[in-house]
Backbone as CSV, one residue per row, in Angstrom:
resi,resn,N_x,N_y,N_z,CA_x,CA_y,CA_z,C_x,C_y,C_z
1,MET,-0.440,0.546,-104.408,-0.839,-0.215,-103.305,0.251,-0.290,-102.269
2,ALA,-0.101,-0.314,-101.050,0.856,-0.464,-99.990,0.543,-1.794,-99.246
3,VAL,1.550,-2.265,-98.442,1.358,-3.535,-97.773,1.341,-3.269,-96.265
4,THR,0.520,-3.948,-95.568,0.506,-3.886,-94.079,0.706,-5.335,-93.560
5,TYR,1.436,-5.481,-92.489,1.764,-6.745,-91.896,1.069,-6.930,-90.594
6,LYS,0.019,-6.218,-90.341,-0.767,-6.337,-89.068,-1.204,-7.793,-88.840
7,LYS,-1.551,-8.506,-89.861,-2.028,-9.877,-89.780,-0.912,-10.685,-89.152
8,LEU,0.315,-10.433,-89.562,1.462,-11.226,-89.033,1.553,-11.054,-87.552
9,PHE,1.509,-9.852,-87.009,1.594,-9.640,-85.614,0.434,-10.219,-84.802
10,HIS,-0.719,-10.223,-85.433,-1.888,-10.823,-84.729,-1.722,-12.382,-84.732
11,LEU,-1.158,-12.902,-85.821,-0.851,-14.361,-85.896,0.126,-14.750,-84.866
12,LEU,1.176,-13.974,-84.609,2.185,-14.237,-83.636,1.588,-14.316,-82.223
13,ILE,0.716,-13.384,-82.027,0.002,-13.322,-80.695,-0.878,-14.559,-80.515
14,ASP,-1.644,-14.921,-81.587,-2.491,-16.112,-81.492,-1.692,-17.353,-81.259
15,LYS,-0.499,-17.497,-81.838,0.293,-18.668,-81.749,1.247,-18.569,-80.544
16,GLY,1.277,-17.481,-79.863,2.135,-17.350,-78.677,3.565,-17.334,-79.006
17,ILE,3.948,-16.744,-80.203,5.312,-16.688,-80.580,5.821,-15.301,-80.437
18,SER,6.991,-15.107,-79.837,7.572,-13.775,-79.661,8.291,-13.446,-80.948
19,SER,8.525,-12.113,-81.142,9.261,-11.645,-82.192,10.680,-12.218,-82.315
20,THR,11.307,-12.331,-81.151,12.668,-12.911,-81.097,12.655,-14.371,-81.553
21,LYS,11.608,-15.118,-81.093,11.476,-16.547,-81.541,11.276,-16.614,-83.029
22,LEU,10.477,-15.717,-83.590,10.278,-15.705,-85.034,11.583,-15.488,-85.790
23,ILE,12.371,-14.516,-85.330,13.603,-14.221,-85.919,14.540,-15.459,-85.949
24,ASP,14.573,-16.176,-84.869,15.383,-17.411,-84.726,14.808,-18.479,-85.620
25,LYS,13.512,-18.697,-85.596,12.860,-19.773,-86.310,12.879,-19.563,-87.844
26,ALA,12.706,-18.353,-88.223,12.670,-18.058,-89.657,14.044,-17.721,-90.261
27,GLY,14.956,-17.333,-89.399,16.394,-17.147,-89.840,16.582,-15.832,-90.580
28,PHE,16.050,-14.748,-90.105,16.252,-13.478,-90.717,16.751,-12.479,-89.724
29,SER,17.258,-11.333,-90.120,17.865,-10.370,-89.169,16.762,-9.548,-88.511
30,PRO,17.134,-8.959,-87.336,16.187,-8.078,-86.585,15.797,-6.869,-87.491
31,ASN,16.641,-6.487,-88.428,16.322,-5.413,-89.357,15.042,-5.711,-90.096
32,ILE,14.845,-6.906,-90.490,13.632,-7.276,-91.234,12.454,-7.109,-90.386
33,LEU,12.532,-7.470,-89.082,11.420,-7.277,-88.152,11.024,-5.817,-88.059
34,THR,11.994,-4.973,-88.002,11.853,-3.496,-87.941,11.091,-3.044,-89.165
35,ARG,11.503,-3.518,-90.336,10.812,-3.154,-91.560,9.384,-3.668,-91.543
36,LEU,9.119,-4.808,-91.054,7.763,-5.374,-91.014,6.867,-4.473,-90.094
37,ARG,7.434,-4.056,-88.954,6.663,-3.198,-88.034,6.306,-1.854,-88.602
38,ARG,7.162,-1.405,-89.496,6.969,-0.085,-90.146,6.213,-0.235,-91.448
39,ASP,5.781,-1.409,-91.768,5.059,-1.683,-93.045,5.907,-1.255,-94.316
40,GLN,7.202,-1.552,-94.174,8.126,-1.174,-95.331,8.343,-2.376,-96.160
41,TYR,9.039,-2.204,-97.279,9.325,-3.267,-98.184,10.147,-4.385,-97.545
42,VAL,9.699,-5.606,-97.777,10.446,-6.802,-97.359,10.460,-7.729,-98.498
43,SER,11.638,-8.368,-98.770,11.788,-9.211,-99.866,10.826,-10.403,-99.787
44,LEU,10.557,-10.988,-100.959,9.717,-12.180,-101.019,10.421,-13.358,-100.386
45,GLU,11.720,-13.361,-100.426,12.505,-14.418,-99.760,12.249,-14.428,-98.235
46,SER,12.216,-13.213,-97.649,11.936,-13.088,-96.239,10.493,-13.506,-95.903
47,ILE,9.608,-13.106,-96.753,8.169,-13.506,-96.573,8.050,-15.012,-96.622
48,GLU,8.749,-15.608,-97.535,8.726,-17.071,-97.706,9.265,-17.731,-96.379
49,LYS,10.342,-17.217,-95.861,10.914,-17.814,-94.602,9.879,-17.692,-93.477
50,ILE,9.212,-16.586,-93.348,8.223,-16.424,-92.334,7.095,-17.403,-92.518
51,CYS,6.564,-17.539,-93.700,5.496,-18.493,-93.993,5.876,-19.890,-93.685
52,LEU,7.091,-20.270,-94.033,7.564,-21.625,-93.650,7.694,-21.841,-92.199
53,ALA,8.154,-20.877,-91.550,8.424,-20.950,-90.118,7.051,-21.021,-89.308
54,LEU,6.053,-20.304,-89.841,4.745,-20.272,-89.146,3.689,-21.224,-89.772
55,ASN,4.170,-21.920,-90.874,3.312,-22.872,-91.519,1.953,-22.229,-91.945
56,CYS,2.121,-21.060,-92.683,1.005,-20.329,-93.092,1.111,-19.915,-94.569
57,LYS,0.129,-19.202,-95.109,0.239,-18.645,-96.463,0.503,-17.209,-96.397
58,ILE,0.849,-16.640,-97.550,1.157,-15.221,-97.599,0.015,-14.404,-97.162
59,ASP,-1.214,-14.728,-97.560,-2.387,-13.857,-97.188,-2.771,-14.027,-95.750
60,ASP,-2.057,-14.914,-94.985,-2.234,-15.005,-93.557,-1.452,-13.979,-92.793
61,ILE,-0.434,-13.355,-93.530,0.481,-12.435,-92.754,0.473,-11.047,-93.283
62,LEU,-0.101,-10.828,-94.468,-0.098,-9.483,-95.065,-1.361,-9.107,-95.793
63,ASP,-1.614,-7.831,-95.908,-2.720,-7.352,-96.718,-2.241,-6.210,-97.566
64,PHE,-2.866,-6.041,-98.711,-2.659,-4.872,-99.548,-3.691,-3.825,-99.228
65,VAL,-3.212,-2.657,-99.079,-4.129,-1.515,-98.755,-3.922,-0.413,-99.753
66,PRO,-4.889,0.358,-100.074,-4.735,1.475,-100.963,-3.716,2.460,-100.492
67,ASP,-2.882,2.888,-101.387,-1.800,3.817,-101.047,-2.429,5.232,-101.047
68,ASP,-2.032,6.066,-100.053,-2.519,7.400,-99.982,-2.235,8.284,-101.212
69,LYS,-1.178,7.859,-101.834,-0.761,8.670,-103.040,-1.592,8.392,-104.301
70,SER,-2.225,7.204,-104.358,-2.940,6.879,-105.557,-4.383,7.405,-105.481
71,CYS,-4.858,7.756,-106.637,-6.258,8.350,-106.680,-7.324,7.335,-106.801
């Protein structure tokens, strides 16, 4: 299974929060934001910081999708 963070970016638009503001509010590096945009691995600690900053749950910011490699 792969992870997609499309829900996170939709949530940011809905709440009117810029990516830069999220970085400041959640306290993570711009590198994490790049990884999120590319749907790459992000630590649970970073996910927790985002959820706390946005006052949301994990399933509000990510989805699991079938991996192309799995049958």
